[in-house]
N, C-alpha and C positions, 0 to 999 in steps of 0.2 A: 351562304356559307360566310362564316365568319373572316373577316379581312382586318389584318394589323396596318394601319397606316401610321408611317414614323413620322414624328411631328418635331422633330431635333433642329430642323435648319432654321437659322435666318430668325433671331429673335431680337429684337430691340429691348435693351437693358438701361438702368440707370439705378444710381443711387440717390439721387437727388429730387426724385419727384416726391411730392405729398398726398397726391390724389390719384384716382384712377383715371387713364385718359379716355377721351371719346373717341379718339380718331389715333391711327399709326402714329408714334413719335418721329419726326424725321431727325432729330436733333440727338436721339438716344445712340448709346454704342451698339453695333451689330455684334452678337455672339452665337454661337452652335451651342448646343447641348450635347455632351454634359457638361455644365460651368457651373464654379464657384466664385464667389466675390473675394475669398481669402486666401487664393492660392498662393500668395506673396505676404500680404501682411499676415497671415495666419503663422507664419513659420519664420519669422525674424526675429522673436524676442521682442520682451517690453510690456506683453500682456495687453497691447492696445489695437489689436485688429478690428475691423469695423464690423459690430453688432446693429444690426437694425433692419428695417424693413427696406426692401427691394423690390424692384418691378421688373416684370417681363412682359413684352406684349408680341402679338403676332397677328397677321391678316389672314384670313382662309377665305378663298371661295368656295362654296359647297360642291360646286360642279366638279373641283379637285378630289373630292372623295369618293370611294366606290358607292353605289346604292345601296343602302341597307335600311331597314326599319327603327333600330336604335344606335344611336351611337354614345360612347363612352369615351371621355377624357381618362387616360389613365397616365398617374405619375408615380415612377417607380422610386422616387426619391427626393424630397423639397424639405430642405433643412433650415429651422427647425418646425416652422409653424405656417400655414399658407393659406390665400382665399383665391378661390376661382370665379373669374367675372367673364361672361361672355356677352357681348353686345351690351354692356353696361349693367348687367343683372348679375346680382351676386348669388353664385349658386350653391358654392360650398366652402367649410372651413375645415381643416385639418390640423391636430397637433400630433406630433411624433415625427422625426427627420428621417427615419432609416426604412420605411417600409412603403410598401405599394397600397396607393388608394385610388379612389376612380370617381368619376363625378358623371353622371347621365347628361349629356348637353342636348338630347334631341328636341326638346320644344323651345330651347334657347336659338337654334341653328336658324340662319337667314341665309339669302344668297351671299352676300358680302357678311362677312364676320370678322370681329376683332375681339382677340382672347389676351385677357390680361390676368398674370398670377403674380399676386404679391406674396413675397416669400420674406420671413422674420426670423433673424438666430437672435434677436435682442433678449437679454437676462427678463427673466420673469419666476413666479414662484409657482408655477402649475406643471408646465412640461420639462422632463428630464431629458437630457442632463442638465443641469444649472453647475455643479461644481464638479469638476474632475482635472485631471493631467493630461488633457488632450484638448487639441483646438475643436471649437465646435463649427466647423467651417457652414458657412449659409450658400444658399443656391439651388437651382434646380440641377442636381448633380448626378443623376440617372437618367436613363431614358424616358422620354414623354410620347406617349403615341395616343392616337384615336382607333376606339376598337368601334368596328362596323358589324353588327349582328341583325339577325332576323328579329323578329317580335316575340317568337319564342328562342331561348336562347339558353345556355349554362349559365348560371349565376354569375354576374358580375359585381353585384352590390354588397356582398357578406364580408364585409374586412379585408378585400383586395385578396380572396381565395381565390384557386384554380379553377373552382366548378366541380371539382371532383375529389373523393377521398379514398385512398388507396390501405388495405389494412391485411397483410400476411399475416399468417397463423401456421408455423409448421407444425404438421402432424406426420411423425415419423421420417419417411424419405419423401412423404408428399408434403404441398403446402394447399391451404385453402386460403382464398384471395376474396376478400370482400372489398367490393367497389361500392361507393356511394357517390351519386351523382344528383347534383341539386340545379333544378330547372325552372326558368321564370318563364310566366305565360304559358306553361304547358297546355296543349288542347288535346279534346276527345280525338283518338284515333291516331294519335303522334305516338310512337315507339322507341324506345334506346336499344342500340347493340352495342354490347360490350365484347371487346377482343382485347386478349393478351397476347403479346407476341416474345418471342425470345431474343436474344441481343443479336442475332442475325438477322432478324425482322421477320421470320417465318412465324405464322400463328400456330399458338399451343393450345388456345381455350377461345372460345366465343358462346356469347347467348344474346337471344333478343326476346324483350319482353317489353311490357309497359310499367314494370317497377322500377322505382328509382335506386333500389338496392338489387344489387348481383351478387351470388358468391359462386366463384370460378374454381375447378380444381386443376394444380399443377402438378402432374405427376413426375415421381423422380426429380424434384427440384433441386436446381442449381442453386446454393447458396451464396449471398455476398458476405466475403470473408475478408473485409478490410483491404489492407496493400497487398495482401496475398494472392487476392481473385475477387476483386470489386464487381462482380456480374449483376447486371442490369436488365430488367424484364421492362418490357413497356404496358401499362394498361391505356387503352383507347375507349372511349366513350361517345356514339354518333347518337343524335336526335333526328328521327326519321320522322318523314310525312311522306306516305307512299314510297315512292323510290328516290325521293328528293332528300338529300343530307342538307338539314336545316343549318346544323352545328357541330362542332367536333372539339373534344378537348383531351389531351392524354398527358400523362404523367409517366416519368421512369420511376421503378421501385425496384427494391431488394428484398431478398427474404432472408432473414436473419434471426437469432435469438440472441440475448445478452442476458448478463447478469454483473451484478458489482458485489463481490464479495469482500467481508472486512478483513478476512486472512490471504486469500489469494488473488484480491485484485479483480481487474476486468475480465470477463470472460464471454468470449464471441464464439456463438456455436459451439458451446460446450469445451473450448480451448481456451488456456489460460494465454492471453492477448496483452502482454504490457501496453500500456499508453503512456507512450513516452514522447512529447513534441512540443509545440511553441504556441505561442497566444500571436493574435494578427490584428493590427490594424489596417484600417483601407488606403490610408492616404500616402501620396508620394511628393518627393521635394518637386517644385515648382509646379506640380499639377492639384494638389490637393485631394480631395476625395472624389474630383471630378473624372473616376478612370475609364479606360476603354477596355473592350475584352483582351484585347493583347496584354494590357500590363495585370489584368488577374491571372491569365495563365503563365505569364511569367513569374508571378509569387507563387503559384502551385509548382510551377517545375523547381524552383529553388527549395521549396519546403518539402519536395519529394526527394530533392539531391540531399538534404541533410539527414533524411532517413526517418522522419517524423512519421509516428502511426497516429497522431491526434492532433486536432487544431482547437485553441479556445478562440473562438471569433468573439472578441471584445469589441467595444463593450456595448454592443448594439446589434441591430439585425443589418448582416451584410448582403450584398448583391445577389440575386437569385442566380446568376451565371457562376458566382463562386461557389454558392451551396450544390449546383451539378457538377461542379468540377471536383467538390469533395466526392460525391457519390460514385464519380466515374473512376477517380483516383484511390477510392478506399479509404480515405481519411474519417477517422472516428472524431465525430464534431462536440462540441460545446456550444448551443447557442444561447444567448442571453438578451435582456433588455438594458437600457441605460438608468438603470434604477442604481446610482451610484452615490458612493461616498457623503452625501447628507441628505436625510429622510426630510422629504417637506409634506406637512400635514395638508396641505391644500393640493399635492400631484397626485393623491391615490388614485382618481379617476384615469388618468393618464397613465399610470402603471398598468391597470386594466385592460386599457385598450391597447398600450402596445404589447401586452403579452398576448393578446388575443389576435393581435396581427400577427406576430411571431409564430403561434402554433398554426393558425388557419393556412398560413401561406407556405409552411415549410413543413407541414404533418407527412408530406408523402417523401421527405428525402429519407433512406436508410442509413446515411452518415451520422445524423442527429441521434444521441441518445440521451442526452440531457438538457433539459430546460433550467437556465441560470437565473433565480429569483433576482438578484441583487450582487453588488460590488462593493466591498469596505463601506459597505450602508452604516455600520454603527460606529463611525470616527467621532462621533458625538456622544456615545454612549449606545450601549445594547440593548437596556432595559427599558426604553421609551415605549408606553402600551400601544401608542400610533401605530409606531413601527413594527412592532411584533404583530399586531393585528393586520397590518396591510400586508405582511408577509404569508400569514396564514390566508388571507385571503386569496393572494397569488399561489401558493400553494395549492389550495384547494381546486382553483381554476384550470391548473395545469392537470391535475389528477382526472378532474371532470371531462376535459377537453381531449383529453391524450392516455387512455389507458396502459399503452405501451412504452411510455419513457418514465425516467425518473428525475427527480427536480436537484439542485444543489444550489449552494452558494460559494463566493470567494470572500473569506472571511479578512477584514484586516488584522495583521500579526497581533495588534494589542488585546484583540478581543477574548475573554477569556474563556478557556475549554469546556467550563461548566455552564455558559451562557444559556439560556432557554432559547435564545436567537438559532442558535445550532441544532437544537431540537426539531425544528420546522420542515426542513429539508428532508429527502432519502438519503442524500449523501452531501459530504462536505468538503471544502478545499480551503487551504489558507495561502493567502500571500505574505512571504516570509522573504526580507533581505538581510538575515543576518550575515555579515562579513561586509556589507556596504551601507544600510543605514544602522548603524549600532550593532554592537555585538561584533561577533567573528564567524569565522564559515564552518568551523568545527559545530556550531551549533544546532546547525540545521538538522543534521539526523536524529541527534538525541531527542530534539524537541517534537520529532514525529513518534520516537519511540513511547515518549511520556504520553502524549494523545492517544495513543494506541491502547496503552495499557490501561489509562483512565477509561476509556471508552472503546473495549474490544469488539463492540456489536456496531460500531460506527466507521462505514467507509470513510477514509482521509486519505484526501491528496493535498498536491500542492501546485496553487492555479497560478502564482507568479512568484519567481525569483528571478534576479538578474544583477547586473551592474553596469555603469557606463564606460565606456571607451570610444576615444577618437584617435586621431593621428598623433599621439604622444607614446614617450617610449621611456624606458628605463631597463637597466638589468637587476635593479632592488625594489622590484613595485611594491607598494604599499596601498592598504583601504584607503579610498578617497583619491587617489592620483589621476583618474581618467586615462591610464594608459593601457593600451592592448594589451599588455604582459599582465596586469593585475586582472584584467577580464578574463584572460585565456586562466590564470591561475585559480580565480573564483568559480568559473565552470568545470575546469577538472575537479576539485574539491567537491562540488554539488553533486556533478554528475558519479562520484565514487560514493558519496553519502546517500545519494537517492536513489540511485537504480537498483540497486541490491535489495531495496526493501519492497519485496513482491506486494505486501500488504497495501501501500500506496496505488490506490486506486486508478489515479493519472498524475503526471507531472507535467507542467507547463511552463516552458521558460518565457520570462518577459524581457526582450520580444523578440520576433521573427527579425524585425526591421526597425531601425529607428524611427522616428513618427514626429509629427509637429505638436508642439506644447508651447504654445507662444508665451506663456507666463513665466518660462524656465529661462534661468540663468546660471547655468552650469556647463564646465568641461571646456571653455571659450569659444564656444560656438551656440550664441543663445537661440530659444526659440523651438528647441528640439529635445526630446527623449533621445538619449544616445545607446540606451541598454539593448539594442538591436544586435543580431548576429550579423547583419550586412549593414551597411549604408543607407540613408533615405532613398536615395537614388537608386539604389540595388545594383553598383556598379562594383563593390568592393565588399568582399567575404572576409570578416576579421576571422583571426586565429580561432577564438572561441567557436565559431561556425563547424570547421575542420575536428574538433574535439569530440562533438556530437556525430559527426559524420563517420568517425573512427568507431564508436560504440553503437550505433544505428543501423549503418548498411554494411552489405556483402560483396559488392563490386568493389574489386582491390584497388586501394589508391594510397599515396603516402604525402604527407605535407610537410613543407619547412616551416616553423612559424619565425616570425620576425624578419619577414621581407621587407617591411617598411623602414626596419631597425638597422640600418647598415654601419654607421659612423659609432665605434665603441672603445672605452679608453680602457677598458681593464687589458691585463696580459693574457688572461684567460677568462673566455665568455662561456656563459652556458646557452647552448642553442635544444629546443624542445622539437620533437618531430612527432607529429601523429599519424596514425595507419591501423587498418582494420588487420594487417597483416601480423603473425605474430612476432617477426623479427625484423629489424631494420638495421641497416649498415650505413655510415655516414662516413665521406669522402671529404677530405681537406686540401685544395687542391690536386686531387687524384690520388693523394695517400689516405687508406683506410685509417678511421679512428677507433676502429672496433665494431663489433655486432652487438647489439643489445634484443633482449627478449622482453615482452611486456604483458601481463596478463590483463591490464588497464588500458592497452593501447596507447601511452602516453610514454615517450622513450626520452631520455635526457643525456646529453653529452656535454662533455668540459672541453670547449674548443680553443687551442692557441691561439691568441690573436696577434698576427705582426702583418705590417703592410697589407695588401688585398689578399683577401682568400674566398676562393670559389668554393661552395659547399655544394654537396649532390646527396641527397639521401635516396637509399635503394631499398626498397622491400619489394622481395618476388621480382616481378618484371616491373615494377611501377618506377618512376623517380622523379624527383624534385629538386631545382636548384635555387642556389640564394647566394648573395654575396654580403662580407664583411670587410669593414676597413679600419683598420687601427688607427684613432687620432689621439692627440696628446690632451686636448682640451673637451669637454662635452658639447654634444653639436647642441647650442641652444634651441634650433629648430623643434626638436624633440620635447622640450620641456613646456609645459602645459603654463600658460599666461593666462588668466582668468579676464574678460575685458574688464568686468567691474573690479577687478582685484587691485591691491598697489603693492602687493609684496607676495611671496610663493614661500613653501616650506622652507626652501633652501635658504632663503635669505636669515632664517630666525636662529639666534642664539641658544644653545641647548645644553647648559651645564651638567654634568652628571650628575643624577639623584635629585635633580630639581625640575620642576614644570616647566613648561612653555605654552608657545601658540598650538603646538603640533601635538599634545596631550588632549583627552578627551574629556569633554565637559563633565562627564558624571563620575571620573576620577579625581579632577579638581575640587568637584563640590562635595566628594565625601571628606574632604579634610576640613577642618575649622577654618584656617586662613584662607583655605580656597573659597569658601561659603560665604565670608566676611568681605573677600575681594569683590566678588560677581553680585553682592548684595548692595555694595557700596558704588563705586564711582562707575560701574560697567553695567548697572542694572539695564541701560538701554538695549544691552546686547542681546537680552532676552526676551521674547515675546512672552506675552503671560496668557493664563487659561481664558479662552473667550476672545482673544484677537485673532481676527482675520489675517493671514497670510497668502501669500502668492497662489494664486489659482482659486481664491476664492473660500480655501480651507479654513474651519476655526480650529484654535489650538484647543485640545483636551489633554487629559491625563495621559492617556496614550502616546499623543505625539510629544509632549514633553517629556516621556520618558524615552521615546526613541531619540530624538534631539540629543539627549546625554550619551550618544553614541558617537556623535561627530567631533573631530578635534575643533579647537576654538577656532583656528584661520578658516577651516572649512565651513564654519558655522558663519563667520562674519561675511563670506563671498556669498552665501545662500542668502542672508540677510538683504542683500542689495535691492531682492527683488520686494521688500517691504519697505522700500524707502531709508531704511538706515543703513547709511554709508559711512566708511571706518578711513580716515587718512592714515597716511603711511606713519607719520607721528603716533596717531592713535594707535596703531598695532604694534609699534617698538615698543611705547611706553606699556602697554597692557603686558607684552612679552617679558620686559623687565622686572615688573612687578612679579610675574609668575617666576621668574627665575630665583626669586628668593623664597620661595615656598617649596618645602622639601617635600619630596614623594615618601608616603610610607614604605617602612622596610617590609 
C-alpha cells in the first residue's frame, strides 16, 4: 500500500557551491522546506535579488523508509528549473517552477544516500516566466515527499498527475461519472475497485472490474453550485490482488454544468451566476512563495470575506492545497501558465509542457472553468506569426486534453480589439487600468461596450484592473497619488461601471493582496506592487476591500473609511461609509448628521471638523467607529515622498492656464511648443521604442501610448528604475519651462 514519506526537514543549503557535493556538507546552512532564498531580497526593491543556481543536500538511511518495491521523489514546486542527483547520479531535469514533478529513485538508492537538488532561477530564453511584474522566487518552496509504492501502482510518471481522471456528466436529475485509472506494471489477475462517496462519506456507487475505465451512475445528483453550495463527492480507485489492496488513489469532484454566454455572462447549472472577484499572487511579506497550509487557508478566508465568487490564479500553477480550497469553498477559478509579457521563440516547448502539467494535475477540480493561455503576451506586438502559432498549439492542446472546459487569454490594454490573437481562445478578457496608467476611470465601462458592440458573439471580461495605495492620505485624491482615498474612489467607480454590465463574463480585481515585484520603485515602498485590497502581510484591509464587501456580501456590516486619516485641516471634511444595508446614519460626538440611503452601497457625509470628533456609523444593528482631529497644517506623515524622488506635486508652481510637471505628457506633446521642448533638452526623459525598462519590458507603441497618460512628475519618478535620475534643479528647471507653455483653450 502506498505511503507518503515527508522529506521536508533539515536540508543543507547554499548559494556558494559550484558543483554537486559527494558528501553532506557541514558548513552549509540548515533549512526546512518549504524554502526560498529570495524571501527578503525579492521584496526590497532594486531588481537585484539573487538569481542563479543554489544547492540543497540531505542524507537518508534507506532503513528509515517504509518497505516498498518502488520509490519516487516528488517535488511540488522547484523554481524555476531543477536537477536531481542521488549518490552523485543525475536522475532528472525539470523546467517550470510551479508544478509537481516526480523522479523514480528506486535503482539509485543504497543503504546510505545523499540527495542533492540543484535549483536555478537564473534568466534564460527557454523557461517561462522571464519578463513579468512580479518576483521569480527561487527555491524548493513547496513540499518534497518520497512516495513508497508497490511494483504495481497507480501512475506516478505522467506529468505529475494523480493517477485518475474523473469526468462527471449531468443527465437530467442524475449524473454519469466516468473514472479513468492509470496503472503502472499491471499484472494478470489484478482488478480495480471503483467507489463514489457522498460528502458525508457514505458510499453511493461502486464497481469492481479489470477495466481501467468505469462509468458509475449517481442518481438524484447533488450539484456543485459555487459559493452557494460547493458540494463535493469523492472518487476512489483501489488496485487489488486477491484480498490485498496494493495501491489506492482518490479525488474529490463536483458535478456541475456551465456555459459562458456573450450576453448573459457566466451561467452555472443553468442559472446566471455573475463572476465578480479577484486575482491572487501566492507570495507573502518576509516569506516569499514558501507558504504553509495556514497561509493558504487565511488567504481563502479573506477572499471569501470580501464576497468574491471567482479567483484568477495568476500567473502560474498554484499549490494543490489552494485548488482544493477553491473546490471546497465554491470559488470559480481561472487557472493559467506563466506564458507572460514577452513571447520567446525558444520557449514554445516549455509552454506546452507547463500547460500539459497544469491540465493533467488539475483536471479533477470542479472549481476550474477556464485554462488561461497567456497574459499580456502581445506587449511587443500581436501579429508575430510564431506567437500566433504558439497560441493555436496551446488552444488545441487544451481542447484535446480537456473537452469540458474553455480557453481564455488576458490581453494587454493596447492590443487591438480586432487582433487575430483574440480569435484563438474561446473567451477573452482584457487588463485595463484607465484611471491609473493613463486615461481616467470613466473610460472603463464604455470601452467594454465598444468591444461588445464590435464582437457581440465573443464573451468579454476584465482580467485585471486596479490602482496602488499605501498609507498615504488626502481629502483631494488625484490619479497617481498612491493614497488610500484615491484607490477607494477608483474602485467605487469601477464597481459601478463593470458590475451592472452582465454581458461581462468575469471581472477580476488586480490584486487581492499586495505582492513582491522587486523591480518596482513606486509609492514610497520599493519592491512591491501595492494594488492589493489588502497589505502584503495580510494585516490591513484597505478601504477598497470594504467597497467590494458592500456589493458582494449579504451578512450585514458597516465600515467607516479613512480610519488611518485622522488629522485633517479643512473645516468640513468628507467621510465615506460602505455598507450592504440600504440606510446608514452617521453620528459625530453622539449627534446625528442624518440618515442616507444608497442603492450603490456608498454613502457620503459632510462632517464639521473641529477639535476631536468621534464618529460612529450605524446601519441596522451594525456599528463602526473612527476619530477625526482638526489640525492647522497638513500632517506631512500622510504625504507620499518617493524614496527616489526629489520633489513632489505640492512643491510645483502651476500658473492658471499653463502647463506644469503635474500635467500629462500626452497633453503637453499635443502642443507644438511642448513637443519641441521634449524633443530638445528633455529627450532623455523618454525611453525610446525598443528600450528595455524596469522588469525587462521592452518599449513598444502600446507602452509609449500608455506612458502618455502619466504626469511628467510621476514619469520622472518611475524613470529611476531605468537609471534615469533627475535632480531637484532638473525638475524645477523643467517646470519653469513648462510654466511658459499655454494650455489649449
